[in-house]
C-alpha positions as a Markdown table, in Angstrom:
| # | Residue | x | y | z |
|---|---|---|---|---|
| 1 | Met | -55.4 | 0.3 | -36.0 |
| 2 | Lys | -52.5 | 0.9 | -38.4 |
| 3 | Lys | -52.9 | 3.8 | -40.7 |
| 4 | Ile | -51.8 | 3.4 | -44.4 |
| 5 | Leu | -51.6 | 5.9 | -47.2 |
| 6 | Ile | -52.1 | 4.6 | -50.7 |
| 7 | Val | -50.6 | 6.7 | -53.5 |
| 8 | Glu | -51.8 | 5.4 | -56.9 |
| 9 | Asp | -53.1 | 7.4 | -59.8 |
| 10 | Glu | -55.1 | 4.5 | -61.3 |
| 11 | Lys | -58.5 | 4.5 | -59.5 |
| 12 | Glu | -59.3 | 0.9 | -60.2 |
| 13 | Ile | -56.0 | -0.3 | -58.7 |
| 14 | Arg | -56.3 | 2.1 | -55.8 |
| 15 | Asn | -59.8 | 0.8 | -55.0 |
| 16 | Ile | -58.6 | -2.8 | -55.1 |
| 17 | Leu | -55.7 | -2.1 | -52.7 |
| 18 | Lys | -58.1 | -0.2 | -50.5 |
| 19 | Val | -60.5 | -3.1 | -50.3 |
| 20 | Tyr | -57.6 | -5.5 | -49.5 |
| 21 | Leu | -56.4 | -3.3 | -46.6 |
| 22 | Leu | -59.8 | -2.4 | -45.2 |
| 23 | Thr | -60.7 | -6.1 | -45.1 |
| 24 | Ala | -57.5 | -6.8 | -43.3 |
| 25 | Gly | -58.4 | -4.3 | -40.6 |
| 26 | Tyr | -56.2 | -1.3 | -41.7 |
| 27 | Glu | -57.3 | 2.4 | -41.8 |
| 28 | Val | -56.8 | 3.7 | -45.3 |
| 29 | Thr | -56.2 | 7.1 | -46.8 |
| 30 | Glu | -55.9 | 7.6 | -50.6 |
| 31 | Ala | -54.0 | 10.0 | -52.9 |
| 32 | Ala | -54.2 | 10.1 | -56.7 |
| 33 | Asp | -51.1 | 12.3 | -57.4 |
| 34 | Gly | -47.7 | 13.1 | -55.9 |
| 35 | Glu | -48.5 | 16.6 | -54.6 |
| 36 | Glu | -51.7 | 15.5 | -52.9 |
| 37 | Ala | -49.8 | 12.6 | -51.3 |
| 38 | Met | -47.2 | 14.8 | -49.7 |
| 39 | Lys | -49.9 | 17.3 | -48.5 |
| 40 | Ile | -51.8 | 14.5 | -46.8 |
| 41 | Phe | -48.6 | 12.9 | -45.4 |
| 42 | Tyr | -47.6 | 16.1 | -43.6 |
| 43 | Glu | -51.1 | 16.6 | -42.2 |
| 44 | Lys | -51.7 | 13.1 | -40.7 |
| 45 | Pro | -49.6 | 10.4 | -39.0 |
| 46 | Phe | -49.1 | 7.2 | -41.0 |
| 47 | Asp | -47.6 | 3.8 | -40.2 |
| 48 | Leu | -47.0 | 2.9 | -43.8 |
| 49 | Val | -47.0 | 4.4 | -47.3 |
| 50 | Ile | -47.8 | 2.3 | -50.4 |
| 51 | Leu | -46.5 | 4.1 | -53.4 |
| 52 | Asp | -46.7 | 3.8 | -57.2 |
| 53 | Ile | -43.8 | 5.2 | -59.2 |
| 54 | Met | -45.5 | 6.7 | -62.2 |
| 55 | Leu | -47.6 | 9.5 | -60.7 |
| 56 | Pro | -48.8 | 12.9 | -62.0 |
| 57 | Lys | -47.3 | 16.1 | -60.6 |
| 58 | Lys | -44.6 | 14.4 | -58.5 |
| 59 | Asp | -43.2 | 11.0 | -59.2 |
| 60 | Gly | -42.8 | 8.1 | -56.7 |
| 61 | Trp | -39.1 | 8.3 | -56.5 |
| 62 | Ser | -39.2 | 11.9 | -55.3 |
| 63 | Ile | -41.9 | 11.1 | -52.8 |
| 64 | Cys | -39.9 | 8.1 | -51.4 |
| 65 | Arg | -36.8 | 10.3 | -51.0 |
| 66 | Glu | -38.7 | 13.0 | -49.2 |
| 67 | Ile | -40.5 | 10.7 | -46.9 |
| 68 | Lys | -37.3 | 8.9 | -46.0 |
| 69 | Glu | -35.4 | 12.2 | -45.5 |
| 70 | Tyr | -37.7 | 13.5 | -42.9 |
| 71 | Ser | -39.4 | 10.5 | -41.3 |
| 72 | Ser | -39.1 | 6.9 | -40.3 |
| 73 | Val | -42.4 | 5.9 | -42.0 |
| 74 | Pro | -41.8 | 2.7 | -44.1 |
| 75 | Val | -42.5 | 2.8 | -47.8 |
| 76 | Ile | -43.6 | -0.1 | -50.1 |
| 77 | Ile | -43.2 | 0.7 | -53.8 |
| 78 | Ile | -45.7 | -1.0 | -56.1 |
| 79 | Thr | -45.1 | -0.8 | -59.9 |
| 80 | Ala | -45.7 | -2.5 | -63.2 |
| 81 | Arg | -42.0 | -1.8 | -64.1 |
| 82 | Asp | -40.4 | -5.2 | -63.8 |
| 83 | Asn | -36.9 | -3.9 | -64.1 |
| 84 | Glu | -34.0 | -5.0 | -61.8 |
| 85 | Asn | -32.3 | -1.5 | -62.0 |
| 86 | Asp | -35.6 | 0.2 | -60.9 |
| 87 | Glu | -35.9 | -2.3 | -58.0 |
| 88 | Val | -32.3 | -1.7 | -56.9 |
| 89 | Phe | -32.7 | 2.1 | -57.2 |
| 90 | Gly | -35.9 | 1.9 | -55.1 |
| 91 | Phe | -34.0 | 0.2 | -52.2 |
| 92 | Glu | -31.1 | 2.6 | -52.6 |
| 93 | Ile | -33.4 | 5.6 | -51.9 |
| 94 | Gly | -34.9 | 4.0 | -48.9 |
| 95 | Ala | -37.9 | 1.8 | -49.9 |
| 96 | Asp | -38.6 | -1.0 | -47.5 |
| 97 | Asp | -40.1 | -3.3 | -50.1 |
| 98 | Tyr | -40.7 | -3.4 | -53.8 |
| 99 | Ile | -43.7 | -5.3 | -55.3 |
| 100 | Thr | -44.2 | -5.8 | -59.1 |
| 101 | Lys | -47.7 | -5.8 | -60.5 |
| 102 | Pro | -49.7 | -8.0 | -60.8 |
| 103 | Phe | -49.7 | -9.5 | -57.4 |
| 104 | Ser | -52.2 | -11.6 | -55.3 |
| 105 | Asn | -54.1 | -10.4 | -52.3 |
| 106 | Lys | -52.3 | -12.9 | -50.1 |
| 107 | Val | -48.9 | -11.9 | -51.2 |
| 108 | Phe | -49.6 | -8.2 | -51.0 |
| 109 | Leu | -51.0 | -8.4 | -47.4 |
| 110 | Ala | -48.1 | -10.6 | -46.3 |
| 111 | Arg | -45.6 | -8.0 | -47.5 |
| 112 | Val | -47.5 | -5.2 | -45.8 |
| 113 | Lys | -47.7 | -7.2 | -42.5 |
| 114 | Thr | -43.9 | -8.0 | -42.7 |
| 115 | Val | -42.9 | -4.4 | -43.3 |
| 116 | Leu | -45.1 | -3.1 | -40.4 |
| 117 | Lys | -43.8 | -5.8 | -38.2 |
| 118 | Asn | -40.2 | -4.9 | -38.9 |
| 119 | Lys | -40.6 | -1.1 | -38.4 |
| 120 | Thr | -41.3 | 0.7 | -35.1 |
| 121 | Ile | -42.8 | 4.1 | -35.6 |
| 122 | Val | -42.2 | 6.1 | -32.5 |
| 123 | Asn | -45.6 | 6.9 | -31.0 |
| 124 | Asn | -47.2 | 6.0 | -34.3 |
| 125 | Ser | -46.2 | 9.5 | -35.6 |
| 126 | Asn | -44.2 | 11.2 | -38.2 |
| 127 | Glu | -40.8 | 11.9 | -36.7 |
| 128 | Ile | -39.1 | 14.5 | -39.0 |
| 129 | Glu | -35.4 | 15.2 | -38.7 |
| 130 | Val | -34.0 | 18.3 | -40.2 |
| 131 | Gly | -30.3 | 18.9 | -39.4 |
| 132 | Lys | -30.2 | 19.0 | -35.6 |
| 133 | Leu | -33.9 | 19.5 | -35.3 |
| 134 | Lys | -36.3 | 16.8 | -34.4 |
| 135 | Ile | -40.0 | 17.4 | -35.0 |
| 136 | Asn | -43.0 | 15.4 | -34.0 |
| 137 | Asp | -45.8 | 16.4 | -36.3 |
| 138 | Val | -48.5 | 14.8 | -34.1 |
| 139 | Ser | -47.6 | 16.4 | -30.8 |
| 140 | His | -46.2 | 19.5 | -32.6 |
| 141 | Ser | -43.1 | 19.3 | -30.4 |
| 142 | Val | -39.6 | 20.4 | -31.6 |
| 143 | Ser | -36.3 | 19.6 | -30.1 |
| 144 | Lys | -32.7 | 20.4 | -30.9 |
| 145 | Glu | -29.8 | 18.2 | -29.8 |
| 146 | Gly | -32.1 | 16.7 | -27.1 |
| 147 | Lys | -33.4 | 20.1 | -25.8 |
| 148 | Asn | -37.1 | 20.8 | -26.2 |
| 149 | Leu | -37.9 | 24.1 | -27.9 |
| 150 | Asp | -40.9 | 26.1 | -26.9 |
| 151 | Leu | -42.4 | 27.3 | -30.2 |
| 152 | Ala | -45.6 | 29.3 | -30.4 |
| 153 | Pro | -48.3 | 27.8 | -32.6 |
| 154 | Lys | -47.6 | 30.2 | -35.4 |
| 155 | Glu | -43.8 | 29.7 | -35.2 |
| 156 | Tyr | -44.4 | 25.9 | -35.5 |
| 157 | Glu | -46.6 | 26.5 | -38.5 |
| 158 | Ile | -44.0 | 28.7 | -40.1 |
| 159 | Leu | -41.3 | 26.1 | -39.5 |
| 160 | Met | -43.4 | 23.3 | -41.1 |
| 161 | Tyr | -44.1 | 25.6 | -44.1 |
| 162 | Phe | -40.4 | 26.2 | -44.5 |
| 163 | Ile | -39.7 | 22.4 | -44.3 |
| 164 | Lys | -42.2 | 21.6 | -47.0 |
| 165 | Asn | -40.7 | 24.3 | -49.2 |
| 166 | Lys | -37.1 | 23.6 | -48.3 |
| 167 | Asn | -34.3 | 25.3 | -50.4 |
| 168 | Ile | -36.9 | 27.6 | -52.2 |
| 169 | Ala | -36.9 | 31.4 | -52.0 |
| 170 | Leu | -40.2 | 32.5 | -50.5 |
| 171 | Ser | -41.6 | 36.0 | -50.7 |
| 172 | Arg | -43.1 | 37.6 | -47.6 |
| 173 | Glu | -46.3 | 38.1 | -49.5 |
| 174 | Lys | -46.6 | 34.4 | -50.4 |
| 175 | Met | -45.9 | 33.4 | -46.8 |
| 176 | Leu | -48.6 | 35.8 | -45.5 |
| 177 | Thr | -51.1 | 34.4 | -47.9 |
| 178 | Glu | -50.4 | 30.7 | -47.4 |
| 179 | Ile | -49.8 | 30.8 | -43.6 |
| 180 | Trp | -52.2 | 33.5 | -42.4 |
| 181 | Gly | -54.7 | 33.2 | -45.2 |
| 182 | Tyr | -56.2 | 35.7 | -47.7 |
| 183 | Gly | -58.3 | 37.5 | -45.2 |
| 184 | Phe | -55.4 | 38.5 | -42.9 |
| 185 | Val | -54.7 | 42.2 | -42.6 |
| 186 | Gly | -51.0 | 42.7 | -42.0 |
| 187 | Asn | -47.7 | 43.5 | -43.6 |
| 188 | Asp | -44.1 | 42.3 | -44.0 |
| 189 | Arg | -43.3 | 43.3 | -40.5 |
| 190 | Thr | -45.6 | 40.5 | -39.2 |
| 191 | Ile | -43.5 | 37.8 | -41.0 |
| 192 | Asp | -40.2 | 39.4 | -40.0 |
| 193 | Val | -41.0 | 39.5 | -36.3 |
| 194 | His | -42.1 | 35.8 | -36.2 |
| 195 | Ile | -39.1 | 34.7 | -38.1 |
| 196 | Lys | -36.8 | 36.7 | -35.9 |
| 197 | Asn | -38.3 | 34.8 | -32.9 |
| 198 | Leu | -38.1 | 31.5 | -34.7 |
| 199 | Arg | -34.5 | 32.0 | -35.5 |
| 200 | Lys | -33.6 | 32.7 | -31.9 |
| 201 | Lys | -35.1 | 29.3 | -30.9 |
| 202 | Ile | -33.9 | 27.0 | -33.7 |
| 203 | Gly | -30.7 | 28.7 | -34.5 |
| 204 | Gly | -29.6 | 30.9 | -37.4 |
| 205 | Glu | -28.2 | 28.3 | -39.6 |
| 206 | Tyr | -31.5 | 27.3 | -41.3 |
| 207 | Ile | -33.4 | 30.5 | -42.3 |
| 208 | Lys | -31.6 | 32.7 | -44.7 |
| 209 | Thr | -32.7 | 36.2 | -45.7 |
| 210 | Ile | -32.9 | 36.6 | -49.5 |
| 211 | Arg | -32.4 | 40.2 | -50.4 |
| 212 | Ser | -35.4 | 41.8 | -52.2 |
| 213 | Val | -37.3 | 38.5 | -52.0 |
| 214 | Gly | -37.9 | 37.1 | -48.6 |
| 215 | Tyr | -36.6 | 34.0 | -46.9 |
| 216 | Lys | -35.3 | 30.5 | -47.7 |
| 217 | Phe | -35.0 | 27.5 | -45.4 |
| 218 | Glu | -31.7 | 25.9 | -46.4 |
| 219 | Ile | -30.9 | 22.2 | -45.8 |
| 220 | Lys | -27.5 | 21.2 | -47.2 |
């Protein structure tokens, strides 16, 4: 069963799309804002994302860019903005289709079916590419230039946390709290040791030490 993520802030429209897709035999997950959408996207594998442009917290353009930068999952943009420039821009940043509201059930499902037919998602999973790294977020496997890297579970968790917060300076305290949790009893040395080991495995070009702050995962 194909898994589809609907990202739409208007509950009524989201429910209509959900009914269309469920009736057609798809598995559906919903998100009402941009931040929630990306959190869900990184947690589960999807075969397709259906995405509105005007969203709270993070707009559809940014979401489309990020999905296309790190995965091969197709994106259909749905919007009330009947503007040729918007449509062209959507395709330029990687959208696989662009549907203007309102639309019929038949047209919507036909476009969904076509996009899914034209796209092959390897192992129905999110394949994330970061520089020379390839990450399968379902099997939790990581490879570099074709060579599999043997990451410990916590190293993999740290790597994914870095990717989701790319190009942002992160304090050790913040990382301890968000990766290990509030109840963890440890210190900065815990982070430093794990990152030292992670660097050895993925290479030193990604994780930069930020003096008096912590670390930053740089993608140029």
